[in-house]
TORRO-595654 format. One line per field, with one value per residue (C-alpha): x, y, z. Coordinates in nm, 3 decimals, decimal comma, padded with zeros to 5 digits, m for minus. Layout:
X [X_...]
Y [Y_...]
Z [Z_...]
//
This chain:
X [00,815_01,167_01,495_01,617_01,990_02,221_02,295_01,939_01,879_01,545_01,695_01,898_01,648_01,463_01,133_01,162_00,779_00,483_00,467_00,268_00,368_00,055_00,022_m00,241_m00,415_m00,213_00,007_00,231_00,519_00,516_00,503_00,360_00,681_00,906_00,642_00,656_01,049_01,061_00,789_00,999_01,312_01,178_00,975_00,635_00,311_00,214_m00,148_m00,305_m00,555_m00,885_m00,804_m00,635_m00,312_m00,132_m00,255_m00,140_m00,279_m00,552_m00,562_m00,700_m00,674_m00,608_m00,953_m00,860_m00,518_m00,636_m00,873_m00,612_m00,370_m00,639_m00,689_m00,312_m00,296_m00,571_m00,412]
Y [m01,574_m01,448_m01,669_m01,691_m01,632_m01,388_m01,157_m01,085_m00,712_m00,743_m00,912_m00,590_m00,322_m00,112_00,085_00,444_00,505_00,326_m00,009_m00,333_m00,702_m00,899_m01,234_m01,483_m01,729_m02,047_m01,974_m02,287_m02,075_m01,791_m01,925_m01,700_m01,729_m01,619_m01,338_m01,215_m01,202_m01,012_m00,752_m00,692_m00,659_m00,410_m00,210_m00,317_m00,439_m00,786_m00,817_m01,150_m01,115_m01,320_m01,499_m01,822_m01,928_m01,724_m01,359_m01,351_m01,671_m01,595_m01,233_m01,352_m01,073_m00,801_m00,638_m00,657_m00,526_m00,211_m00,142_m00,153_00,061_00,329_00,331_00,341_00,653_00,837_00,817]
Z [m00,921_m00,999_m00,979_m00,654_m00,683_m00,513_m00,800_m00,939_m00,962_m00,777_m00,478_m00,413_m00,515_m00,255_m00,322_m00,267_m00,309_m00,184_m00,355_m00,338_m00,440_m00,538_m00,544_m00,641_m00,382_m00,378_m00,656_m00,675_m00,867_m00,577_m00,239_00,023_00,246_m00,052_m00,147_00,230_00,236_m00,103_00,003_00,329_00,120_m00,111_00,140_m00,014_00,103_00,028_m00,112_m00,192_m00,479_m00,452_m00,775_m00,735_m00,910_m01,154_m01,185_m01,563_m01,650_m01,914_m01,757_m01,415_m01,179_m01,400_m01,335_m00,963_m01,026_m01,208_m00,954_m00,683_m00,903_m00,938_m00,544_m00,502_m00,736_m00,568_m00,225]
//
């Protein structure tokens, strides 16, 4: 999760292309409510990976993420 402060760059950015914010199921460091607010702010879709917890912990979720990226590139 990103720092939740008023001057953080990603608090002000907007996606001008299709984008997605992907979180793990039940990630204690990235609450669903915060992720939904950020996705709306950025104009991105919020997707929840089938993996639990942090997606970058021991590379959990990266294979699923690569498949998602391939699907997005083919659209």
